[in-house]
N, C-alpha and C positions, 0 to 999 in steps of 0.2 A: 673040486676046486677050480676057479678061473685062472687062467695063465698069468703068471707075476708080471705086474706092469710097474714102471717107474711113474708116477703121477705127480703133477705140479698143480697145486691148487691155490689161485688167487682169491684171497680175502679182503673184500672192501671196507671202508670205516663203517658203513650203514649195516653192514653185516655184523658187527660187533658191538655197536654202540648203543646206547638208549636214546629216546627223545630227547634227553637231556645233555647228551654228550660225552655220557660217562661211559667206561667200559660196562658192557652188559654181561653180567659173570653167567647168565642164564645161556646167552646166545653163545658165549666162547666155550662153555662147558660142552653144549650141544655139539658145536663143529669139532671138538676133540673127540667125543665118543665116536662121531662117525669116522673120523681119521683113524681111532683106534681098531674099528671094525676092518677098515681095509689093512691095516698093519697085521690083525690077526689071520686075515686071508693069505699073506704072503707079500702083499705088496709093498712097494717102497713110497714114501709120501715125503713132499718137499713142500712146505707153504710159504707163499709169497703174501704177508699179511701188511695190510694197512693197519691205520689206527691210533698211530703214536700220538699226533697232534690232536687228533679228536678226544684220545684219551686224558691228554695232558693239560688242554687249554684251560679249563675250569679251575683246576688247581693252581694255575698261573695268574687266576684272580681276572681272567677274561669273562665277559657275560655270553658271548659270541663267538664263532671261530674267528681267529685272528687273520688278518690278511696282510700284515706288514711281515716281510720276512724275519726280522730278529725275533719277533713275538712267537711266529712259527717255529722258529728254531729253539728257542727256549722250551716252549709247550712240548715239544717232541722229546727234549732231554728229560723231562718229566714222564711224559706218556710212554716212551719207549721201557723203561725200566717197569712201569706197571704193568704193561702187555706182557713183557717177558716172564714176569713173575707168576702172573696168571696162567700163562700158557704152560711154564715148568710144572706149577702145582698140579695143575690137571693131567697132563700126560705122566707125571712122575706117580699119581694116583692109580694109573693103570699100568705100571712097571715099565714106561719109556721115557727116553730122554729127550729133552729139546735142546738145541743149540741156536744160537744166534749170530746170524751173518749180515752185517750192515754193509751197503755197496752203495757206491757213487758210479756216474756214468764214467769217469775216469778209470775206474777199475776195469771196465770193458774197453776202453778205447786203447789202452796199452796191451799188446798182445801177451806179452808175458805175465802181467797180473790177470789177464782174462784166463789163461790156462792154470794159473795158480789157482785162481777161484774155483775153475772146473776140478782140478785136483782135490782140493779141500772137500767140496762138497760130495766128490766120488767115495772119499773115504768115510765121510759121516753117514753116507746112505748105505754104504756096503756093510757098515758095523751096526745098522739098524736105528742110528738117531734120526731124529725128526728135525731138519733144519728149517729153522723160520727166518727168511730173508725180509729185509725193507731197505729202503732206500736211507741212507744215513741224513735225514732231515737236519741234523743238528748242525752240520757244518756244509751241507751242499749248498752253493749258491745257484740262483735261478738259471744261469746259462750252461750250468754241468748238471742240470737234473734230468732225470727220464723224463719227466713230465707228470707221470702217473705210474702207479703199479700194475696196470694192464700191460703197458710196454716192458716194463721190467720183468713181468711175468714170462711173457712171450720169449725174452730174450734168456731167461734163466733156463725154460724149456729146452731150448735149443742147446744151452751151455751143457746140462747134464743128459743130454740124450733121450728126453721123456717120451714116453709112448704115448702121453695124452696130458693135455692142459684143461683144466676146469677152472673157470671165471665165475666166481659167485657174485650177483649183481642184485640190485633193486628191481630188475625188471626179468620177465621169464622168457627172454630169448630176443632174437632178431626179427622184427615185422618189416613187411613190405612198405611201410610208412609208421609216421610217430603215433603209437596208440594213445597217447594223451590228446592228441589233437584229431585223431581219425577214430572214430567208433568201430569203422569197418576195416581197420588194418589187420592183416592176416599174419599170424606167426609162421616164419620160416623154419621147416622142421630139419633140413638139411641144406647145406652151401657147399659146393665144390669149388665155387671160383667168388672173388669179390670184384662184383661188376660196379660200373660206374653208377647206376639206378640204386644199388646197394649203399655206395657212398654217400650218394645224394639223400637217403632216407635217414641216414643217422642224425639223432637229434643232440639236444645240449644236455649237459648234468642233469640227472634227475633228483639229486637231492642237495642240500646245502652242507651234508657232512663229507661228502667224499669230492675228489677231483676230476675223478674221471667220468666222461660221458659214453655214449655209444661210438662216436668219432676215434675215441681212444682204443674201444675194443675193436672196432674194426681195423686200427693199424695194427693191433695186437696180432689179430687171425691172420693178416695178410704175412706177417713173419713167421707164424706157426706153419702156415700152409706151404710157403716157400720151404721151410724147413722139413716139411714131410711130418709133421706131427699133426695128430688129431685133435680137436679141441671141442670144448662144449661151453655154451653159455645158459645159465640159469638163474632161477630166482632163489636167494637165499631164504633161510627161515622155513622152507619146505622140509618136513621130516624125512630122511632117507635120500635126500637129493643127490649128495655126494656118490654115494653107492650105486644109486640108480644110474647116475651119470656114467659111471664106469661101466656098469653092465649093459649101457645103451638103451635104458626102459624109461629115463628121467623127461619130464616135459620140459621142453627148451630148444635150443638149436644148435645141431651138429655141424661142426666145420671139419670136413672131410676133403684133404688134398687129394688129388686124383692117384698120386702114388705115394701112399703113406709109408714113411720109413726110408724113402727114396729122395729126399731133399738135399739141399746143400751140406756140403760137409762142413767141419768146424771151422777150418781156416777160411772157407768162402762165407760161412755164417758171418765170422768176424769182419771179414772184409765188408761185407754188405750192410751189417746193421750196427756195428759198434766201432769202427775203424777212425770216423772222422776224417774225410778226405782233405789232403794240405793243399793241394792245386789242381790244375787241370791240365790235359794235354789234348791239342786237337787235332785230328789224324784226317788223312783223305779217303775217298770214297772206296780205295780198293782196301785199304785196312779195315774199313768198318764192315765191307761186306764178309773179310776174314774173321772179324771178330763175332759178328752176330750169327754168321750162317756156319762158321766151321769152329769157333773157340780158339781161332788160330792166334798165334803171337803177333806183337807188334814191334815193329822194326823202325831203326831211326830213319831210313829213306820214306816212310810213310807219316812222320810228325810235321804237322805245318806250323803250330805255335805251342809254347809254354807258357802257362801262367801261373804265379806262385812261386815260393819259395819252399824247397822240399829237399830232404837228404836221401840217400840210398835207402830203399826198404818203404817208403813213405806210399799210404794209399792216396792215388789221383783220381779225379773224374776223367772219363775219354768222352771226348765230344766230335761230332762230325764238324764240317766247315759251315754248318748253317746254325750252330750252336746247340743243338740237341744232344743230350748225353745219351749214350749208348751203352756205358758201362763204368765199372770200377776195376782198377787194378793196381798191383804192387810194383812200383817201378825198380828197375835194376841199376839206375843210373839217378844222379842227384840233377836238381833243376838247371845248373850252371852247365853240367856236363851236357845234358839235353839240349840245352840252348846252343851250345858250340857246335854239335854236330848233327842237329836236326836237319833233316832232307837228305843226309849222306849215306851211302852204303858204308858202314863201319865194320862189316864183317873181316876180320882179321885184325883190324886197329887196335882191337882189345883183346887181351891174353886170353878172357873168358869167352869172347864172342857171344855175349849174352843178347837175347832180345831185350827191347826197352821194357815189355811186359810179357811175360810167358804165361800160357795158358792154365798153367797151373796157379796162377796167382791173378786171375781175371775171373770176375763176376759180370756176366754180360746182363746189363738192364732188361733187355728183351726176353730174358729166359723165364723170368717170374714177375709177379707184381710186387715191386718192391715199395714199401711205403714211402710218402713224403717225408722230407726231412731228413733223409739218410745222408 
C-alpha cells in the first residue's frame, strides 16, 4: 500500500455539470468512486467543490448563468443543497459520510476563525469524514470573495497540512503557451518555479460554466509552492485521473516545490495569504537588509513612516524608502504608538522592550513567490 496522504481535490463547475448547466450525476458519481478508492487505500481526502451556482441557476428560472450578484447568490442557495444532497447520497452508498463546510474570506482573515476552521477540519479528517468545502456564495459580497475555488483550494491545502493538492480542470495541464491559440504549445510535465514566462502564458477562463482560468490556477500554485505542498493540474473526465495523480502517473502538470513539506508554517501562511494588511510601515535600508538577509527584527529607530490606522497585533506591509514592498509582519504596537516614537531608540521605554516586528511574525516577500493581491 502507498503511504497515507492527506489530499485536497479541487473540482471545478465544468467537472460536475452537464452542457445544460445541471448537475451531471454521472460525472459526480465517477468522482465519488475515485475518491472512495483513495479512502479505501487509507488516504484522507477533502474536496473543494464548485458547482453551486451552476447547479441552481436553471431552477431559479435563468436561461444562462447569471451575472448579477443577487441572482448568483440566489442560484447558489438552491444549487448548494442539490450539490450536497448528491454528494451525500453517493458517499453514503459506499459507507462514507460527507460534511459541508461553507467558508468566506473573512473566515481566513481572522486568525482565531482560521485556526478554528483548521481544528474542525482536522477532527473531520481524523474520523474518516469527507469534508466538502465551498465558498459561501449565498452571503458573500464581491469584495470579500476569494475570487475562485482555485485560490480557496490552495489556502485550504495549507490550512490542513495537505500532502498534495489536485486541481481538476477543463485543460490537461499547464502549457508553455495557450494551446487554443498555438497548435504547437507544449505541455509542461514538471514545474519547480513559477516564472514570469509562465505567468505571461496563462490565458483566460476556458468555459462559460466556471469562474477560474489559468491565471487563477497559477496564483493557487504559487501558494502551494510557498507552503511546501506538491500539486497537480489535469483534465477532469479522464478515468482514474485522481488515483493516477496521487501515484504520480497521470497526464498533466506536477508542481513540485524545491523543498516539499518545508514551506511556511501556519502562522506565516496566515500572515502571507489570508490576513489582509491594515497599513504599512516604511523602514530604512539598514532594517531592510536585516529583514531580507537575516530575517531580523524591526525596531522603532529604523521606522521612517507609518501609514494607515491599525491596532497592536495587526498585519502591515513593510516597505523601503522607495516604496518597494519587502515583507509582511505583525506589529507589536498600534499605528498611533509607532507614529509617536518612530526613529527613536525605545529600548527600555517599554516594559516589554518588544521589537516593532519580531522575526516570528515576519514573512519576507523575497523569500518566496507571493501571489499578487496578498
